[in-house]
C-alpha positions in Angstrom: 8.2 19.0 -56.6 4.7 20.3 -56.9 3.9 18.2 -59.9 4.5 15.2 -57.9 2.3 16.2 -55.1 -0.4 17.2 -57.7 -0.3 13.8 -59.1 -0.8 12.2 -55.7 -3.8 14.4 -54.8 -5.3 13.6 -58.2 -4.9 9.8 -57.6 -6.8 10.1 -54.3 -3.7 8.9 -52.2 -2.2 10.9 -49.3 1.4 9.8 -48.8 4.5 11.4 -47.1 7.4 12.7 -49.2 10.5 11.2 -47.6 12.7 14.1 -49.0 10.7 17.2 -48.1 9.8 16.6 -44.5 12.1 16.9 -41.5 13.3 13.7 -39.9 11.4 12.4 -36.9 12.8 10.6 -33.7 14.0 7.0 -34.1 11.8 4.5 -32.6 13.2 1.2 -31.7 12.2 -1.8 -34.1 11.8 -5.3 -33.3 15.2 -7.3 -33.6 16.1 -10.8 -34.8 14.8 -13.5 -32.7 11.5 -11.7 -31.8 8.5 -13.8 -32.6 6.0 -12.4 -35.2 4.1 -15.7 -36.1 3.4 -18.8 -34.4 5.3 -21.0 -36.9 8.4 -20.7 -39.1 9.8 -23.1 -41.6 12.5 -25.1 -39.9 14.9 -24.3 -42.7 14.9 -20.7 -41.6 15.6 -21.4 -38.1 19.2 -20.1 -37.2 19.6 -18.9 -40.8 21.7 -16.0 -39.8 24.2 -18.3 -38.2 24.7 -20.5 -41.2 24.8 -18.3 -44.4 28.0 -17.5 -46.2 29.6 -14.1 -45.6 31.1 -12.4 -48.6 33.3 -9.2 -48.7 31.6 -5.8 -49.3 32.9 -5.3 -52.9 30.6 -2.8 -54.7 30.9 -2.1 -58.4 32.6 1.3 -59.0 29.7 2.9 -60.7 27.1 1.4 -58.1 26.8 4.6 -56.3 26.4 2.9 -52.9 26.5 4.5 -49.7 29.5 3.8 -47.5 29.3 3.5 -43.6 32.8 4.7 -43.4 31.9 8.1 -44.9 28.6 8.9 -43.0 28.7 12.6 -43.6 28.4 12.5 -47.5 25.0 13.9 -48.6 23.6 10.5 -50.1 24.2 8.9 -46.8 22.3 11.7 -44.9 19.4 11.4 -47.3 19.1 7.6 -46.8 19.4 8.0 -43.1 16.4 10.3 -43.2 14.4 7.8 -45.2 15.5 5.0 -42.8 14.5 7.1 -39.8 10.9 7.6 -41.3 10.5 3.9 -42.0 11.6 3.0 -38.7 9.1 5.4 -37.1 6.3 3.9 -39.1 7.5 0.4 -38.0 7.1 1.6 -34.4 3.5 2.3 -35.1 2.4 -0.6 -37.2 3.8 -4.0 -38.2 6.0 -3.1 -41.3 8.7 -5.6 -42.2 8.5 -6.4 -45.8 8.6 -3.3 -48.3 8.5 -3.2 -52.1 10.7 -0.5 -53.7 9.6 0.2 -57.2 9.0 3.1 -59.8 6.5 4.0 -62.5 9.0 3.4 -65.4 12.6 2.3 -66.0 15.6 4.6 -65.3 14.1 6.4 -62.2 16.5 5.1 -59.6 14.5 2.4 -58.0 17.3 -0.1 -57.7 19.7 2.2 -56.3 17.1 3.3 -53.8 16.3 -0.1 -52.8 20.1 -1.1 -52.3 20.8 2.0 -50.5 17.8 1.9 -48.2 18.8 -1.7 -47.3 22.4 -0.6 -46.6 21.3 2.2 -44.5 19.0 0.0 -42.4 21.9 -2.5 -41.9 24.1 0.2 -40.5 22.1 0.2 -37.3 23.2 -2.3 -34.6 21.2 -5.5 -34.5 19.1 -4.2 -37.4 19.3 -7.2 -39.6 18.1 -6.5 -43.3 17.9 -8.6 -46.4 17.8 -7.2 -49.9 15.8 -9.4 -52.5 16.2 -8.9 -56.2 12.8 -9.8 -57.4 13.4 -8.0 -60.7 13.7 -11.3 -62.7 13.4 -9.5 -65.9 16.4 -7.1 -65.5 18.2 -7.9 -62.3 21.0 -5.6 -61.2 21.6 -6.3 -57.5 24.2 -9.1 -58.1 26.0 -6.6 -60.4 26.0 -3.9 -58.0 27.6 -6.1 -55.3 29.8 -8.0 -57.9 28.4 -11.5 -57.0 26.9 -14.3 -59.1 23.4 -13.9 -60.2 22.8 -17.6 -59.4 21.9 -19.4 -57.3 19.2 -16.9 -56.2 15.4 -16.6 -55.8 14.3 -18.3 -59.0 16.4 -21.2 -58.2 14.9 -21.5 -54.8 11.4 -21.1 -56.1 12.1 -24.0 -58.7 13.7 -26.2 -56.0 17.0 -26.1 -57.3 18.7 -24.5 -54.3 18.1 -24.2 -50.5 17.7 -21.0 -48.6 21.0 -21.5 -47.2 22.6 -21.4 -50.8 20.9 -18.3 -51.9 21.3 -15.9 -49.1 24.7 -14.1 -48.6 25.9 -11.8 -45.9 27.8 -8.8 -46.5 30.9 -8.6 -44.2 30.9 -5.7 -41.8 27.2 -5.0 -42.1 23.8 -6.4 -41.0 23.0 -6.7 -44.5 22.3 -9.9 -46.6 21.4 -10.1 -50.2 19.5 -12.6 -52.3 20.2 -12.3 -56.1 17.5 -12.9 -58.7 18.7 -16.3 -59.8 18.7 -18.0 -63.2 16.8 -16.3 -65.9 13.2 -17.7 -66.3 10.8 -17.4 -69.4 7.6 -16.4 -67.2 8.6 -14.4 -64.2 4.9 -13.5 -63.4 3.9 -17.1 -63.4 6.8 -18.0 -61.0 5.7 -15.2 -58.7 2.2 -16.7 -58.4 3.6 -19.7 -56.8 2.6 -20.1 -53.1 6.3 -20.6 -52.3 6.8 -16.8 -52.9 4.4 -15.9 -50.2 6.0 -18.5 -47.9 9.5 -17.1 -48.6 8.6 -13.6 -47.7 6.7 -14.7 -44.7 9.6 -16.6 -43.4 12.2 -14.1 -44.2 10.5 -11.5 -42.0 10.7 -13.8 -39.1 14.4 -13.8 -39.4 15.2 -10.2 -40.6 13.9 -7.0 -39.2 13.5 -5.5 -42.8 13.0 -7.3 -46.0 13.5 -4.9 -49.0 12.3 -6.1 -52.5 13.6 -4.5 -55.6 11.0 -5.2 -58.3 10.3 -4.3 -62.0 8.6 -0.7 -62.8 4.8 -0.7 -62.1 3.8 0.3 -65.6 6.0 -2.2 -67.5 5.1 -5.4 -65.6 2.5 -6.7 -63.2 5.3 -8.1 -61.0 5.5 -5.3 -58.5 1.6 -5.0 -58.3 1.5 -8.7 -57.3 4.5 -8.6 -54.8 2.8 -5.5 -53.2 -0.1 -7.5 -52.1 2.3 -9.9 -50.3 4.2 -7.0 -48.6 3.5 -4.6 -45.8 4.0 -1.5 -48.0 5.4 0.1 -51.1 8.0 2.9 -51.6 7.7 4.7 -54.9 10.7 6.3 -56.5 10.2 9.1 -58.9 12.8 11.2 -60.8 12.6 14.8 -61.3 12.6 15.8 -64.9 12.0 12.2 -66.1 8.8 10.9 -64.3 5.6 12.4 -65.8 2.5 13.4 -63.8 0.4 10.9 -65.8 2.8 7.9 -65.1 2.8 8.7 -61.2 -1.0 8.8 -61.2 -1.3 5.5 -63.2 1.4 3.8 -61.1 -0.4 4.7 -57.8 -3.7 3.6 -59.0 -2.4 0.3 -60.1 -1.3 -0.5 -56.5 -3.9 -2.8 -54.6 -5.2 -1.2 -51.4 -3.1 1.9 -52.2 -0.5 0.7 -49.6 2.1 3.3 -50.4 4.3 4.3 -47.5 5.8 7.3 -49.3 7.7 8.4 -52.2 11.4 9.1 -52.9 12.1 12.0 -55.0 15.3 11.2 -57.1 17.5 13.5 -59.3 17.8 16.6 -57.1 20.5 19.0 -58.4 23.8 17.7 -57.2 25.6 20.8 -56.6 23.0 22.5 -54.5 22.4 19.4 -52.3 26.2 18.8 -51.7 27.1 22.4 -51.0 24.5 22.5 -48.1 25.9 19.4 -46.5 29.5 20.6 -47.1 28.8 23.9 -45.3 27.2 22.2 -42.4 29.7 19.6 -41.6 32.6 22.0 -42.4 31.2 24.3 -39.8 30.5 21.6 -37.3 34.1 20.2 -37.5 35.9 23.4 -37.4 34.4 24.5 -34.0 37.2 24.8 -31.4 37.2 22.4 -28.4 
């Protein structure tokens, strides 16, 4: 953990570590229907009432948190992350966040999906998860839905917003898959329609979570971070190097990092602590 903090200090960025700090009190966030801008595209008005609802059918190896099993350790960790972000949202207008990592295989997609799920477990906290990793999309696989129609189809004028957004039954979560494969993802992301899409989504949803490619392997996340309110950086213990953390942070425009998520903690130690706590709590006599 100290290596992560050393890299952050050397890069000149001070950012909270979501895993190491104690959770803060929950602060109420704006809800669906509250005005955040004077205008909204008419196609987005009443969107939540029109979109198709699909069953929650995660892939067996997706490792998604389950609202019916709230006391498992991963759920606790993502609720802590959720609480911190909602606290920040109570202090400043944050609605659109990029979740990325310095390099591949560091857990950024799992972090983005589970963060969006955790946010959606709160009553009225409508959240949309957008797969902006056009190069190696995985959100559709994790939820076992079709990749297309999705974001690329919308940006190319081949699908409407109603056709690409799917609501997960039993939650406040909606997802937008990546869409059909494109030859030049970065050129597509430079279209003005991307900024318009994000601007309109944050007027419908309380949280807009973007899963993007790694920072050091494509410029996509850097570009999307300039259109978003902040970035969450996922690093993996034993995998992410100090140099890659430093270069990833320095690559971000305006250093708009909301915090870091440290992934890859030892499973046995983490789970044993939660097991002890909840076993004690529920064994207390009435």
